[in-house]
Backbone as CSV, one residue per row, in Angstrom:
resi,resn,N_x,N_y,N_z,CA_x,CA_y,CA_z,C_x,C_y,C_z
1,UNK,6.027,-13.520,-15.977,5.919,-13.120,-14.991,4.992,-13.740,-14.630
2,UNK,5.065,-14.201,-13.753,3.925,-14.336,-12.142,4.991,-14.766,-10.635
3,UNK,3.992,-13.547,-9.734,4.366,-13.736,-9.252,3.121,-13.879,-7.978
4,UNK,3.766,-14.653,-6.692,2.836,-14.974,-5.337,3.091,-14.332,-4.157
5,UNK,1.655,-14.076,-3.395,2.637,-13.231,-1.759,1.216,-13.871,-1.309
6,UNK,1.572,-14.898,-0.180,0.330,-15.777,0.652,-0.173,-13.986,1.082
7,UNK,-1.835,-14.365,1.274,-2.648,-13.078,2.024,-2.517,-13.120,3.426
8,UNK,-1.843,-14.156,3.849,-1.371,-14.051,5.491,-0.443,-12.944,5.363
9,UNK,0.208,-12.851,4.859,1.633,-11.589,5.146,1.184,-10.798,5.076
10,UNK,0.504,-10.478,3.503,0.438,-8.676,2.872,-1.510,-8.941,2.251
11,UNK,-1.213,-7.738,2.637,-2.017,-7.181,1.963,-2.911,-7.015,0.378
12,UNK,-3.730,-7.485,-0.027,-4.039,-6.983,-1.360,-3.564,-5.455,-1.725
13,UNK,-4.321,-4.635,-0.016,-4.388,-2.807,-0.647,-2.194,-3.195,-0.638
14,UNK,-1.350,-3.866,-0.450,-0.005,-3.484,-0.066,0.500,-3.466,-1.703
15,UNK,-0.288,-4.877,-2.361,-0.081,-5.820,-3.451,0.154,-4.198,-4.417
16,UNK,-0.996,-4.138,-4.647,-1.803,-2.578,-5.168,-0.654,-1.871,-5.382
17,UNK,-0.799,-1.004,-4.745,0.623,-0.857,-4.239,1.752,-0.253,-5.407
18,UNK,2.390,-1.239,-4.834,2.945,-2.064,-5.040,3.060,-1.565,-6.142
19,UNK,2.438,-2.751,-7.440,2.108,-2.645,-8.364,1.459,-1.246,-9.434
20,UNK,0.902,-0.687,-8.618,1.182,0.786,-8.809,2.340,2.161,-9.026
21,UNK,3.252,1.454,-8.136,4.503,2.300,-8.684,5.569,1.418,-9.656
22,UNK,5.322,0.810,-9.969,5.831,0.395,-11.072,5.157,0.501,-12.389
23,UNK,4.014,1.158,-12.404,3.431,0.673,-13.345,4.414,1.333,-15.026
24,UNK,5.364,2.291,-14.129,5.584,2.901,-15.410,6.602,1.937,-15.623
25,UNK,6.705,0.842,-15.261,7.996,-0.062,-16.239,7.167,-1.518,-16.505
26,UNK,5.695,-1.798,-15.864,4.865,-2.604,-16.459,4.544,-2.381,-16.376
27,UNK,2.326,-3.082,-16.689,1.670,-3.730,-15.984,1.609,-4.976,-15.672
28,UNK,0.641,-4.933,-14.547,0.104,-5.195,-14.221,-0.923,-5.817,-13.949
29,UNK,-1.743,-7.903,-13.802,-2.947,-7.649,-13.584,-2.824,-9.180,-11.613
30,UNK,-3.114,-9.148,-11.198,-3.533,-9.065,-9.401,-5.083,-9.527,-9.788
31,UNK,-4.733,-11.022,-9.104,-6.140,-12.046,-8.438,-5.567,-12.300,-7.810
32,UNK,-6.892,-13.034,-7.181,-6.883,-13.715,-5.188,-6.867,-14.914,-5.909
33,UNK,-5.468,-16.303,-5.628,-6.243,-17.359,-5.800,-7.165,-17.690,-4.147
34,UNK,-7.817,-18.193,-4.480,-8.443,-19.187,-2.836,-8.248,-20.947,-3.389
35,UNK,-8.113,-21.353,-2.100,-7.593,-23.196,-1.636,-7.470,-23.835,-0.116
36,UNK,-8.689,-24.482,-0.374,-8.705,-24.935,1.247,-8.370,-24.344,1.956
37,UNK,-6.064,-24.350,1.907,-5.676,-24.419,2.808,-5.005,-22.971,2.389
38,UNK,-5.283,-22.427,1.641,-4.391,-20.530,1.467,-5.110,-19.987,0.736
39,UNK,-4.869,-18.740,1.495,-5.040,-17.293,0.383,-3.907,-17.320,0.296
40,UNK,-4.605,-16.498,-1.702,-2.358,-16.225,-2.590,-3.646,-15.106,-3.081
41,UNK,-2.413,-13.768,-3.267,-2.687,-12.714,-4.290,-1.787,-13.198,-5.116
42,UNK,-2.118,-14.156,-6.952,-1.091,-13.817,-7.849,-0.933,-12.574,-8.595
43,UNK,-0.010,-11.961,-8.929,0.312,-10.851,-9.916,0.953,-11.332,-12.118
44,UNK,0.429,-11.464,-11.833,0.994,-11.561,-13.701,1.466,-9.811,-13.697
45,UNK,2.965,-10.159,-14.220,3.891,-8.644,-15.112,4.334,-9.114,-16.414
46,UNK,4.109,-7.606,-17.087,3.819,-7.721,-18.145,4.731,-6.680,-17.925
47,UNK,5.977,-6.551,-18.971,7.197,-5.279,-18.516,6.527,-4.927,-20.076
48,UNK,7.054,-3.986,-19.799,6.501,-2.407,-20.703,7.346,-2.770,-22.258
49,UNK,7.952,-2.413,-22.036,9.469,-2.997,-22.917,9.897,-4.313,-22.798
50,UNK,10.646,-4.980,-23.840,11.749,-6.148,-23.884,12.165,-5.990,-22.251
51,UNK,12.574,-7.665,-22.100,13.340,-6.923,-20.337,15.578,-8.608,-20.770
52,UNK,16.264,-8.385,-20.163,15.985,-9.746,-20.064,16.366,-10.280,-18.912
53,UNK,17.348,-11.498,-18.924,16.800,-12.261,-18.154,17.129,-11.612,-16.463
54,UNK,17.861,-11.216,-16.775,18.481,-10.291,-15.652,17.232,-9.291,-14.756
55,UNK,16.855,-8.189,-16.253,16.227,-7.434,-16.139,14.888,-8.434,-15.817
56,UNK,14.508,-8.967,-16.236,13.329,-9.228,-15.268,13.208,-9.896,-13.686
57,UNK,14.076,-10.522,-13.348,14.782,-11.038,-12.024,14.662,-9.950,-11.528
58,UNK,15.862,-8.240,-11.758,15.835,-7.105,-11.110,14.448,-6.867,-10.455
59,UNK,13.051,-6.615,-11.494,12.298,-6.207,-11.431,11.641,-7.277,-9.568
60,UNK,11.984,-8.516,-10.339,10.840,-8.767,-9.630,11.743,-8.242,-8.038
61,UNK,13.266,-8.608,-8.325,12.682,-8.089,-7.261,12.787,-7.286,-6.152
62,UNK,12.855,-6.044,-7.560,12.021,-4.497,-6.778,10.462,-4.735,-6.097
63,UNK,9.482,-5.297,-7.373,8.690,-5.190,-6.769,8.325,-6.180,-5.672
64,UNK,8.734,-7.219,-5.140,8.516,-7.705,-4.123,9.425,-6.867,-2.732
65,UNK,10.640,-5.894,-2.413,11.540,-5.440,-1.358,9.076,-3.734,-1.737
66,UNK,9.074,-3.428,-2.734,8.010,-2.227,-2.362,6.314,-3.143,-2.287
67,UNK,6.367,-4.428,-2.442,5.422,-5.366,-1.253,5.900,-4.748,0.084
68,UNK,6.683,-5.700,0.176,7.301,-5.251,1.855,6.696,-4.316,2.556
69,UNK,7.832,-3.125,1.225,7.585,-1.906,2.448,6.336,-1.537,2.245
70,UNK,5.520,-1.713,1.828,3.788,-1.077,1.591,3.034,-1.453,2.642
71,UNK,2.818,-3.143,2.701,2.838,-4.021,4.092,2.906,-2.800,5.149
72,UNK,5.086,-2.668,5.771,5.226,-1.818,6.262,4.834,-0.701,7.040
73,UNK,4.436,-0.213,5.546,4.285,0.798,5.771,2.114,1.314,6.674
74,UNK,1.351,0.048,6.066,0.043,0.002,6.833,0.406,-0.236,7.760
75,UNK,0.891,-0.960,8.336,0.803,-1.552,9.763,1.528,-0.472,10.341
76,UNK,2.567,0.816,10.384,3.258,2.072,11.093,1.525,2.519,11.233
77,UNK,1.473,2.759,9.864,-0.302,3.613,9.584,-0.696,3.395,10.683
78,UNK,-1.518,1.811,10.166,-2.635,1.746,11.372,-2.166,1.204,13.335
79,UNK,-0.908,1.154,13.258,-0.235,1.616,14.997,-0.527,3.066,15.560
80,UNK,-0.547,4.306,14.192,-0.110,4.563,14.839,-0.950,6.915,14.671
81,UNK,-2.164,5.562,14.586,-3.662,5.550,13.780,-4.083,7.123,14.840
82,UNK,-3.342,6.575,16.091,-4.250,8.272,17.611,-3.696,8.676,17.741
83,UNK,-2.490,7.612,17.826,-2.399,9.297,17.246,-1.900,10.275,16.475
84,UNK,-2.156,9.779,15.055,-2.386,11.026,14.734,-3.369,11.485,14.126
85,UNK,-4.940,10.992,14.802,-5.029,11.663,14.427,-5.826,12.569,16.042
86,UNK,-4.734,12.238,17.271,-4.813,13.767,17.951,-4.145,14.752,17.672
87,UNK,-3.704,14.704,17.144,-2.624,15.715,16.415,-3.272,16.430,15.359
88,UNK,-3.694,15.737,14.820,-4.511,16.966,13.684,-5.601,16.908,14.887
89,UNK,-6.139,16.425,15.122,-7.522,17.181,15.934,-7.595,18.610,16.878
90,UNK,-5.804,17.681,17.484,-5.557,19.202,18.285,-5.177,20.812,17.565
91,UNK,-4.049,20.728,15.679,-4.486,21.427,15.350,-5.159,21.852,14.376
92,UNK,-5.839,21.010,14.005,-7.131,21.855,14.276,-8.492,22.380,14.515
93,UNK,-8.444,22.602,16.410,-8.955,23.047,17.092,-7.815,24.086,17.286
94,UNK,-7.070,24.521,16.900,-6.349,26.013,16.808,-7.013,26.872,15.777
95,UNK,-8.349,26.942,15.394,-7.110,27.095,13.798,-8.990,28.539,14.062
96,UNK,-9.579,27.772,15.120,-11.278,28.622,15.218,-12.132,27.858,13.890
97,UNK,-11.129,26.763,12.769,-12.746,26.285,12.096,-13.710,24.858,13.492
98,UNK,-13.503,24.973,13.691,-14.123,24.491,14.398,-14.751,24.895,16.089
99,UNK,-15.864,24.715,15.956,-16.777,25.415,17.479,-16.802,24.248,18.859
100,UNK,-15.464,25.173,19.986,-15.556,24.117,20.977,-16.474,25.205,21.926
101,UNK,-15.989,24.194,23.168,-17.314,25.108,24.700,-16.539,26.372,24.245
102,UNK,-14.828,26.577,23.925,-14.756,28.389,24.201,-14.047,29.156,23.020
103,UNK,-14.813,28.601,21.962,-14.327,29.630,20.919,-15.706,29.425,20.387
104,UNK,-15.798,30.940,19.798,-16.905,31.229,19.450,-17.787,30.670,18.384
105,UNK,-19.039,30.329,17.087,-19.165,28.735,16.405,-18.816,30.429,15.228
106,UNK,-19.264,31.329,15.719,-19.322,32.486,14.451,-18.040,33.931,14.065
107,UNK,-17.253,34.485,13.561,-16.366,35.426,14.019,-16.874,37.387,13.832
């Protein structure tokens, strides 16, 4: 089974993460195909055990949903990076691991 994803809509990382999520049921070969009009991420899917046509369709649908999920996770991670870093820096500033102006360098 071969699937294609438009690289303008999905990142290579999102596709790779989605494939990894299903590595217990199939093996995957991921390639980038470039043409003058578009760049496509091509995925060749080989089930580890033989599947019926319905089973292959189900696997394809699950994989496509997982690619979308991973892409959205990437976008959310990017959009919330500043807030996440602020929370982490605040949390670590209270531990004494980072010496600041009001924190002694060694205890």
